[in-house]
C-alpha positions in Angstrom: 36.1 -25.5 4.6 33.5 -27.6 2.8 30.6 -26.3 0.7 28.1 -27.5 3.3 29.7 -25.3 6.0 29.8 -22.3 3.7 26.1 -22.4 2.9 23.9 -19.7 4.4 20.7 -20.8 6.0 17.6 -20.2 3.8 15.9 -16.9 4.2 12.5 -17.1 6.1 9.5 -17.1 3.9 5.7 -16.8 4.4 5.5 -20.6 3.9 8.0 -21.4 6.7 7.2 -18.5 9.0 3.4 -17.8 9.3 4.2 -14.7 11.4 5.7 -13.1 8.2 2.3 -13.2 6.4 0.6 -9.9 5.7 -2.0 -9.3 8.4 -5.0 -7.6 6.8 -5.7 -4.2 8.3 -9.2 -3.6 9.6 -10.9 -0.9 7.5 -14.2 0.6 8.5 -17.1 1.9 6.4 -15.5 0.7 3.2 -12.5 2.9 3.4 -10.1 0.4 2.0 -7.7 0.6 -0.9 -9.7 -2.1 -2.7 -13.0 -0.2 -2.4 -11.4 3.1 -3.5 -9.7 1.6 -6.5 -12.8 -0.3 -7.6 -15.1 2.8 -7.1 -12.8 5.2 -9.0 -12.3 2.7 -11.9 -16.1 2.1 -12.1 -16.6 5.9 -12.1 -14.1 6.3 -15.0 -16.0 3.5 -16.8 -19.3 5.3 -16.2 -17.9 8.6 -17.6 -16.5 6.8 -20.7 -19.9 5.1 -21.2 -21.8 8.3 -20.8 -19.5 10.2 -23.2 -20.0 7.3 -25.7 -23.8 7.6 -25.3 -23.8 11.3 -26.0 -21.5 11.1 -29.0 -23.4 8.1 -30.3 -20.5 5.7 -30.5 -21.4 2.1 -29.7 -17.7 1.2 -29.3 -17.1 3.8 -26.6 -20.2 2.6 -24.7 -18.8 -0.9 -24.8 -15.4 0.3 -23.6 -17.2 1.9 -20.6 -18.8 -1.4 -19.7 -15.4 -3.2 -20.1 -13.8 -0.6 -17.7 -16.6 -1.3 -15.2 -15.9 -5.0 -15.5 -12.2 -4.3 -14.9 -13.2 -2.4 -11.8 -15.0 -5.5 -10.4 -11.9 -7.6 -11.1 -9.6 -5.1 -9.5 -11.7 -4.9 -6.4 -12.0 -8.7 -5.9 -8.2 -9.1 -6.6 -7.2 -6.4 -4.1 -9.5 -7.8 -1.5 -8.0 -11.3 -2.0 -4.6 -9.8 -1.5 -5.6 -8.3 1.8 -6.3 -4.7 0.9 -10.0 -4.8 1.5 -12.4 -5.2 4.4 -12.5 -8.8 5.6 -15.8 -10.6 5.9 -17.6 -9.8 9.1 -16.9 -12.2 11.9 -18.2 -11.8 15.4 -15.0 -13.1 17.0 -12.9 -10.5 15.1 -15.1 -7.6 16.2 -15.1 -8.8 19.8 -11.3 -9.2 19.8 -10.7 -5.7 18.2 -13.2 -3.1 19.4 -13.3 0.2 17.6 -11.8 3.1 19.4 -12.1 6.8 18.6 -8.4 6.8 17.5 -8.9 4.2 14.8 -11.1 6.3 12.6 
């Protein structure tokens, strides 16, 4: 048997099969993993900054602001990966009405 006959067909990928792409889930009222991760990271940055303010350490205050900046980056990154609320579109809302069971 030749090498050509022994080859396995390539595995499907998101480039060749659009149906394999991750479909973003519809989150309501900001209850998405992206918003929770961003909020909790920003909260931690706020606590670090506050502690730095009370102990009088400029470095700890700056570290708090850096953590808040990381929270912004984490939120944007997770939303881009599909873990956040998609932008509001009238067609999307009309096609997927909210039912009581979705909450």
